[in-house]
N, C-alpha and C positions, 0 to 999 in steps of 0.2 A: 504494500500500500504506500509506503513512504517513497519507494523508488518511482512509482507512478506519479505521485504528487511532484517530485523533483523534476521528472521528465516533462510534466505538464507546465510547470513554472518555467523551465528552460525553453520549451517550445513557445510559450507565450512571450517571453522576453525577446527571443530571436525575431518573432513576427513583429512585435512592437518596435524594435530597433529598425527593422527593414522598412516598415511603413512610415516611421517618423523621418527617416533619412530621405526617402523618395517623395513623400507626399508634400513635405514642406519646402523642399529644395527644388523649386520649379523656376527655371530661367524664363524670362519673358523676352520677346523680341521687340526691340525699339528701333525707330527710324530717327536718325540724328542728322541735323543740318548745321553746318558751320555757318555762323553769321559773318565772321571776318577771319582772315588768315594772313599772317605776315611772317617775315623771317629774313634770313641772311644767306647769301650765296657764297660759299667758300671758294668757288672757282673764280669769283670776281672780287677777291679780297674782302669778303664778307659784306658786300654791298647790300643794303636793305632792299627787299623785294616784297611785292604783294602777290598773293597766290589766289587762284580760283577756289572758293570755298567748296568743300566736299559734302555730299549727301552719302550717308552710310548706314548700314544696318548693324545692330549690336545685340548680343545676348547679354542681358543684365539680370542678376538676381540680387536685389538690394538687401534683403534680410541676411543673406549668406555672403555678402561682399564678393560678388563674382561679376566679371566683365570680360567679354571676348568679342572681337570684331575682325572677321577675315577681310572685310572691305578696307580696313585701315592697316592690314597686315599685323594685327595684334591678336593672334589666336591664343596666346599664352600670356596671362598676366597674373600678378600677385596683388591682391587688393587688401587694403587696411583702412580702418576708420581713424579719423582724427579724434582727439579727446576733448572732454569738457563741453563748452558751448559750441564747439565745431564738430560734434559727433555725427552730424548729418552729412559730413563731407567724406566721400569714399575716394581714396587715392589708389589708382591701379598703375603698376609699373611692369614694363617688359624687361627681359634680360638684355636687350640691345638699345636701351636709351629712350624709349617712348613712354609717355605718361598720359593717363586719362583720368581727370579728376571730375567727379560728379557730385553736384548738390542734390541729395536724395529728396529734398523737400520740393524743389521746383524743376528738377531735371535739367538745369543749366549745367554746361560742362566747359572745361578748358582742356586742351590737349597740346602736347609738345612732342617734337621729334628732334632729338639732340645727337644722334650718331654722327652727324656731319662734322663735329669737332675733330673727328679722327679720319676724315676722308673727304670725299667729294659731295656727299649728300648735304642738302640745305638744312639749316637750323630753322625750325618752324614752330610757331605758336598760333593756336586758333582757339576760338570760343564759339559756343552755340547752344542749342537746346535739343533735347530728345523727347520723343513722345511714343507711347506704347502703340504697337500695331493693333 
């Protein structure tokens, strides 16, 4: 009897953990539009440039601090939250120098691409807003 009870509890815990992890961790698809985009061109001695704003799709899971956008070549990011009165700001970083910072209250964002400091890619800063599909 005791073994059956232990197995039932274990079975229940495994099911509970499975459903909690998957039912609450749902990414939503967002459509994001850059309002303005500017930067510097290292091939021209870092002359200031204006760039055409992008429209891109992103998978975002705000409660679980997740962001990914293949359109911005950011399929892998690490997101963290700021602290205190800025806890609604989610900061996502790629391993190669791009950042995406999202205000989770109003879905405004800022993005940077900084790998150009080591090569020929431009240094770029943009801002805009996302909306859920």
